VOGU-3710 file (C-alpha; in Angstrom, 3 decimals, decimal comma):
1> xxxxxxxxxx> 2,184/1,323/0,001  0,038/4,384/0,485  -3,384/3,341/1,769  -6,643/5,304/1,985  -8,871/4,103/4,838  -12,534/5,168/4,600  -14,174/4,325/7,924  -16,393/6,400/10,250  -16,071/4,203/13,349  -13,359/5,945/15,367
11> xxxxxxxxxx> -12,343/2,915/17,424  -12,167/0,484/14,511  -10,631/3,087/12,241  -7,837/3,781/14,713  -7,168/0,054/15,113  -7,018/-0,521/11,346  -4,864/2,559/10,797  -2,406/1,465/13,488  -2,250/-2,065/12,068  -1,622/-0,909/8,515
21> xxxxxxxxxx> 0,960/1,622/9,703  2,707/-1,056/11,791  2,871/-3,170/8,620  4,982/-0,408/7,091  2,375/1,384/4,987  1,484/5,070/4,889  -2,172/5,590/5,796  -4,615/8,463/5,267  -7,930/8,140/7,096  -11,229/9,643/5,901
31> xxxxxxxxxx> -14,475/9,335/7,864  -16,790/10,535/5,069  -17,084/9,831/1,352  -16,726/13,494/0,404  -13,512/13,692/2,423  -12,244/10,523/0,733  -12,998/12,057/-2,650  -10,882/15,076/-1,768  -7,981/12,820/-0,801  -8,256/10,910/-4,081
41> xxxxxxxxxx> -8,214/14,166/-6,041  -4,768/15,106/-4,734  -2,938/11,842/-4,041  -2,259/8,499/-5,707  -3,085/5,453/-3,588  -1,978/1,852/-3,852  -4,990/0,493/-1,935  -8,367/1,667/-0,593  -10,040/0,144/2,491  -13,731/1,004/2,179
51> xxxxxxxxxx> -16,578/0,818/4,696  -20,019/0,568/3,090  -22,096/2,600/5,556  -20,751/6,154/5,824  -22,483/9,242/7,269  -22,876/10,806/3,826  -23,752/7,728/1,781  -23,106/4,106/0,901  -19,823/2,735/-0,320  -21,093/0,759/-3,317
61> xxxxxxxxxx> -22,121/3,789/-5,449  -18,854/5,491/-4,454  -16,917/2,440/-5,658  -18,911/2,190/-8,877  -18,163/5,848/-9,588  -14,438/5,215/-9,068  -14,451/2,271/-11,454  -16,632/4,178/-13,903  -14,000/6,839/-14,354  -11,248/4,268/-14,851
71> xxxxxxxxxx> -9,801/4,200/-11,341  -7,998/0,852/-11,019  -6,741/1,172/-7,428  -7,477/-2,088/-5,565  -10,293/-1,881/-3,015  -11,002/-4,069/0,004  -14,442/-3,622/1,521  -14,648/-3,656/5,340  -18,264/-3,867/6,509  -20,768/-5,280/8,964
81> xxxxxxxxxx> -23,066/-6,233/6,057  -22,705/-10,006/5,996  -25,413/-11,245/3,639  -24,383/-13,085/0,472  -26,299/-10,473/-1,533  -24,199/-7,721/0,068  -20,982/-9,541/-0,837  -22,133/-10,038/-4,408  -23,119/-6,377/-4,733  -19,777/-5,212/-3,344
91> xxxxxxxxxx> -17,716/-7,471/-5,593  -19,817/-6,581/-8,631  -19,293/-2,898/-7,847  -15,564/-3,464/-8,353  -14,145/-4,574/-4,994  -11,144/-6,903/-4,964  -11,923/-8,419/-1,571  -14,657/-8,294/1,074  -14,163/-8,613/4,843  -17,008/-8,767/7,355
101> xxxxxxxxxx> -16,697/-7,031/10,724  -15,505/-7,994/13,235  -12,355/-9,318/11,586  -8,883/-10,265/12,747  -6,338/-7,524/12,082  -3,671/-10,072/11,169  -5,971/-11,473/8,504  -6,510/-7,944/7,195  -2,730/-7,526/6,899  -2,476/-10,783/4,960
111> xxxxxxxxxx> -5,278/-9,810/2,586  -3,770/-6,369/2,014  -0,487/-8,001/1,062  -2,171/-10,531/-1,228  -4,161/-7,880/-3,094  -1,065/-5,689/-3,464  0,929/-8,571/-4,931  -1,777/-9,397/-7,444  -1,838/-5,812/-8,675  1,945/-5,675/-8,944
121> xxxxxxxxxx> 1,695/-8,557/-11,430  3,191/-11,277/-9,249  1,007/-12,998/-6,652  4,022/-15,004/-5,452  5,387/-13,370/-2,259  8,866/-14,838/-2,932  11,041/-12,749/-5,257  14,669/-13,284/-6,303  16,765/-10,393/-7,599  20,387/-11,305/-8,145
131> xxxxxxxxxx> 21,732/-12,458/-4,783  18,691/-11,076/-2,953  15,919/-13,381/-1,718  12,833/-11,344/-0,779  9,724/-12,522/1,037  7,087/-9,819/0,560  4,648/-11,508/2,951  7,173/-11,865/5,774  8,836/-8,521/4,908  12,252/-10,137/5,000
141> xxxxxxxxxx> 15,362/-9,953/2,825  18,357/-12,256/2,545  21,521/-11,277/0,699  23,762/-14,137/-0,379  21,880/-16,303/2,102  22,346/-13,937/5,045  19,430/-11,986/6,577  19,406/-8,216/6,082  17,752/-6,094/8,777  15,681/-3,237/7,324
151> xxxxxxxxxx> 13,818/-0,603/9,319  10,111/-0,094/8,639  10,688/2,893/6,350  13,612/1,240/4,579  11,338/-1,725/3,862  8,515/0,506/2,545  10,911/2,173/0,117  12,536/-1,097/-0,935  9,131/-2,729/-1,459  8,212/0,062/-3,873
161> xxxxxxxxxx> 11,250/-0,830/-6,000  10,661/-4,592/-5,770  7,082/-4,217/-7,000  8,354/-2,308/-10,056  11,762/-3,816/-10,948  13,563/-1,819/-13,597  10,918/0,917/-13,568  11,960/4,495/-12,928  10,398/5,934/-9,761  10,489/9,671/-9,151
171> xxxxxxxxxx> 11,336/11,208/-5,807  7,700/12,329/-5,491  6,435/8,767/-6,069  8,748/7,447/-3,379  7,722/10,185/-0,959  4,093/9,135/-1,468  5,060/5,713/-0,091  6,665/7,105/3,034  4,343/9,809/4,229  0,733/10,487/5,057
181> xxxxxxxxxx> -0,798/13,954/4,978  -0,113/14,439/8,686  3,610/13,781/8,391  6,110/16,469/7,520  8,266/15,538/4,531  11,991/16,083/5,052  13,608/17,441/1,915  16,427/14,879/1,808  14,568/11,867/3,232  14,570/9,825/0,018
191> xxxxxxxxxx> 18,281/10,379/-0,519  18,970/9,272/3,060  16,937/6,062/2,793  18,324/5,191/-0,644  21,827/5,593/0,766  20,989/3,265/3,662  19,535/0,656/1,319  22,650/0,769/-0,848  24,856/0,148/2,182  22,792/-2,878/3,175
201> xxxxxxxxxx> 21,933/-4,337/-0,236  24,794/-3,248/-2,480  25,819/0,121/-3,837  24,826/-0,690/-7,423  21,461/-2,173/-6,429  19,569/1,118/-6,749  20,466/3,252/-9,738  20,150/7,035/-9,839  18,830/8,638/-13,009  19,896/12,213/-12,485
211> xxxxxxxxx> 17,025/14,659/-12,391  14,411/11,916/-12,851  14,555/9,454/-9,963  15,712/5,952/-9,072  15,228/2,377/-10,223  16,078/-1,080/-8,973  18,776/-2,972/-10,828  19,662/-6,666/-10,619  23,301/-6,091/-9,620
//
């Protein structure tokens, strides 16, 4: 997934960014709401992690504005505000989950995965596609009962297909999954990773639609 982290605390922000990146997601980090707005204007995100107390304003009005213009990207609030009234306000503003600081980074990873699965239409982390058995929570794949070892970037790309089986994904959409703004995009990266996935999961598993992109088949 491509994740937008909005957090002004440098220490916590770095820890969250590193955790999410280690989980195999691409992360962009904004420390102000205006900066976050600029990111959202130019990129499509799969998840937003939102602090409520930013140098240039509060997160609730920012979230309400997003929902008001039809933005459906899932949002998890990360905040030190721990009153029940704060939780209610955040959830009513359109948040999908609410975590109070300090929180365990492993729990954050689990909640990120749970929210992502709900939005993909299947909250069950176990998916079967032909002879593939996929555990989205454990980030593991078995083919014909045998484990398949995927690198972090191979998993990120494969997860994008699994979350949208049969749906055509363009090269640009797949690149969004792999890279943050700070990372240089190699021109043939998607072709390389698709080729690696085919070798590990079956050559017919990922179909090429010439000039348009790729999609996951059940072969």
